[in-house]
C-alpha positions in Angstrom: 7.9 -66.1 -42.1 10.0 -62.5 -42.8 9.9 -61.1 -45.6 12.8 -58.5 -46.9 12.2 -56.1 -49.9 15.4 -56.2 -51.9 14.6 -53.9 -54.7 11.4 -52.2 -55.8 10.8 -50.7 -58.8 7.8 -48.7 -60.1 7.3 -47.2 -63.7 3.9 -46.1 -65.0 1.0 -48.6 -63.8 3.7 -51.5 -62.8 5.5 -52.1 -59.8 8.2 -55.1 -59.3 9.4 -56.2 -56.3 12.7 -58.7 -55.6 11.9 -60.3 -52.1 13.5 -62.6 -49.8 11.5 -64.5 -47.5 12.9 -66.5 -44.2 11.2 -68.3 -42.0 11.3 -72.2 -40.0 9.1 -75.0 -41.7 6.7 -75.8 -39.0 3.5 -76.6 -40.6 2.5 -79.0 -43.4 3.5 -77.7 -46.8 2.7 -79.4 -49.9 2.4 -82.7 -47.9 5.5 -82.5 -46.2 5.5 -83.1 -42.6 7.4 -80.1 -40.5 11.3 -80.2 -40.7 11.7 -77.7 -38.3 14.4 -76.4 -41.0 15.4 -72.7 -41.7 14.5 -71.6 -45.1 15.1 -69.0 -47.5 13.2 -68.4 -50.5 13.4 -65.8 -52.9 10.5 -64.4 -55.4 9.7 -61.5 -57.5 6.5 -60.1 -57.6 5.0 -57.8 -60.7 1.7 -55.9 -59.9 -0.2 -53.7 -62.5 -2.1 -50.8 -60.9 -5.2 -48.6 -62.0 -6.6 -45.7 -60.4 -4.3 -46.8 -57.2 -5.9 -50.6 -57.0 -4.3 -53.8 -58.2 -5.8 -55.3 -61.3 -3.2 -57.8 -62.0 -0.4 -59.9 -60.2 2.1 -62.1 -61.3 4.7 -63.9 -58.8 7.6 -66.3 -59.5 8.8 -68.1 -56.9 11.8 -70.2 -56.4 9.8 -73.4 -55.5 12.7 -75.7 -56.4 15.3 -74.2 -54.3 12.6 -74.4 -51.1 12.3 -78.1 -52.0 15.6 -78.8 -52.1 16.3 -76.8 -48.6 13.3 -79.2 -47.2 15.0 -82.0 -48.0 12.0 -82.9 -50.6 14.4 -83.3 -53.7 18.2 -83.7 -54.0 20.5 -80.9 -54.3 20.9 -79.6 -57.6 23.9 -81.1 -59.6 24.8 -78.0 -61.1 28.5 -76.8 -60.7 29.7 -80.7 -60.3 32.0 -82.2 -62.8 33.6 -85.2 -63.5 32.4 -88.4 -65.2 30.7 -89.6 -62.1 27.9 -86.9 -62.0 24.9 -88.5 -63.7 21.7 -86.8 -64.5 19.0 -89.0 -64.2 16.5 -89.2 -67.4 12.9 -88.2 -67.0 12.1 -91.9 -67.0 14.4 -92.8 -64.1 13.4 -89.9 -62.1 9.9 -91.1 -62.5 8.5 -88.1 -64.2 7.8 -89.9 -67.6 7.0 -93.2 -69.0 
C-alpha cells in the first residue's frame, strides 16, 4: 500500500491531512477473499497534539468507494438519469425489516 499526502495543514495543536492510498487487494479484507484488483482510497486524518504527543486522532476513510472497487457492493447510482434507474428500498436491499 502506498500513501500519498495530498494536503497537510497544521494550526495550533491540530494537524489535518488529506491522503490517497493505492495498492493491490492481496489478502482477506472484511471477509473478502483477495481479488488482485488495484484500488485507490481517499481519507482524511485529524490529529490533536499536546507537548509533541498525539492525544487524539480521528480518521475518515472512503470505505464505500473501496468496497465498490473490490466488487463487494454495486457501483453508485449517482449521476444516472432516466426512468429505468431505481434505487432499492432499505428493505429490498436487506438492510431493514
